[in-house]
Residue, then its C-alpha position, 0 to 999 in steps of 0.5 A: m182351450n185346445e184338446l191337449q191343454f184340456i187333457a193336461e189340466r185334467l190329468l194334472a188335477q187327478i194326479n195332484s188329488a191322488s192320495a195313495l200309491q195304488e191310485l197314482e199307479t192307476l192314473r199312470v196306466q190310464a195316461l201312459g200305458k200301452q192303451g193309455e189316453i196319451s199313447n192312443l193319441m200318439k198312435n194316430l200320428g200316422s194318419l197326419s201329413p208330415e208337417e202336421r205330424k211333426e207339430r202335433g208329435a212335439l206337443l204330445n211329447a211335451l204333454r207326455d213329459q209333463i205328465t211323467t214328471s208330475l207322476e214322479e214328483k207325486k210318487e215321491i211325496l206319497e212314498a215319503a208320507q207312507l214312510q213317515e206313517r210307518l215310522e210313527k207306528e213302529k217307533i220305540d221310546i228309547t228314553l225308557p230306563a233300562r233294567p239294571q239287572v241286564l246291564g253289562t260292565i267293562h272288565p277293569i283289565s279292559q278299562v285300564m288297557y283303554e286308559m293306557i293306550a289313550i295316554f301313550r297315543n297322545m305321546g305319539f305311540s301306535v298300537a302293535e299286535g302279535p301272536d300269543i303262540e310264539e317261536d323261540f327266536y322272537n320270545f327269547t333269542a332275539l331279545n338276548i336271553p341266554l339259553e341257561h336263563p331261568a325264563r327258558q326252563d319248563h318250570d317257568t314257561f309253557y311250551l307247546p309241541a314242535l310243528d315238525e320233527g327237528t324244529e324248535r318247540r313253540v312257546l306261549r309268549t311270556h311277555t309282549s316283547p316279541v311284538q317289539i322284535r317283529s315290529m323292528l324286523k318289519k318296519k326298522a327305525p325310526l319306530r314308536i309303538i306300544a304292545p298291549g296283550r295277554v301273556y303266560r307264565s307258570d305261576y299262581d298266587a295272590t300276585h301272580t296268575p298263569t295268564f295276565h296282561q302286559i303293555e310294553g313300549l318301544y322307541v327307536a330313533e337317532g339320539v334317544h337317551m335315558g332322559h327321553l325314557k324318564a320323561c315318557l314314563q313320568t308323564f304316563c304315571e302322572q296321567m294314569f294315576n291323576q297325580p301331577q308331580l308324582p315322585l318316581r324313583f329309578r333303581p338300577a336293575y338287570f334285564p338281558f334286553t336292555e342296558p342300562s336297565a332300571e326298575i321304577d318305583i312310585a311314591c305311595y302311602r297307606k290310609e285306612g288299610q289301603l295303599i294309595v298312590g301319591p307323595g308319601q313315605d313308601w315306594l312301590e315297584i310298578l315297571g321295568c325299563g331301560m335302553i335297548h341293548p345293542k345286540v337286540l337292535e343288531n338282531c333286528g337288522i338295525d344299526s346300533t351305532k346310528y340308532q338308540g332306543f328305550a323300552f319299558g313294560m308293566g303288568i296291566e293288572r298291577v296298575a289296575m290293582l293300584k289305581y282302583g284298590i283291588p286287593d287280590l290278582r286272582s279275583f280278576y279271573e274268577a268270573d264272579l259277577r258280584w265282583l265285576r258289578h262292583y269293580g266294572f265300568s260303564a261301557f260309555e265310560a270305557l268308550m270315552e277313556g279309550t277314545s280320548e286323544 
């Protein structure tokens, strides 16, 4: 056995037996450092003849590479072992039960909104959003709402000061319809969106609050008709209330932004003092809808002779009250933890509902 083979076997044996990173670093310095064993052997190459220098230099380079590779492999092994040891010491038993008093719940409004979005997404609708503080054009004018309409009066709507002198007052949006206008102006047709969000009106009683939530839908394309609208809302109501073949009633109505317009009632009945959604003798209004007025399409730069569409809107709180038996709208906003623990939902339930597509 020649000298270099002996050095290689000795160094490799020392590396394999190393049990700590610091010990391995010491071996590296002793072998490959500036004053290391292999480094010193390479310094002596200058005293050899050209032919001997070439041959011995190749052997020394191979030895250096072999030791370097062995050091790196051993370092990876020791680091992995060190990490595993640290993980064993620092691990936390996540199977321990959580304390009920610190568990949070999802608000019924959020839960119902997740459910609605999931249903409409399955029908091909995408979610659109817009600002809560709106301009008069988007909230009223583009929607064909006349100047004398009650919704424009101060007793019905919250107005904010104008940004500059001579400009129109801003308004806290009274519906999420401005999102529809913005979407049509930006994306044109064809278009299929839903617009969930918070809205504001000057009203407060057992069935009205100054702030509440709506979800509105819009579908604009060629050849759209009332049959499409009916099928869409029939599917939604049946899935939302888990009632196959749920009876719906369409009643003629008037809205400035749709023509023809309708209000939809769902079948219901009373049992033990509670209102239950399902086939029965009574009817309950749940939403408004209709075919988009040609003037609204034209206001958004869409050719009303080529494209048609339908729109609908409903209150999220109203649907939550019907589905989960909540008697008073005002309780949604009273921040009563006892009420929220009773009507709230597990975060995992809300996640499953909101992502089931």
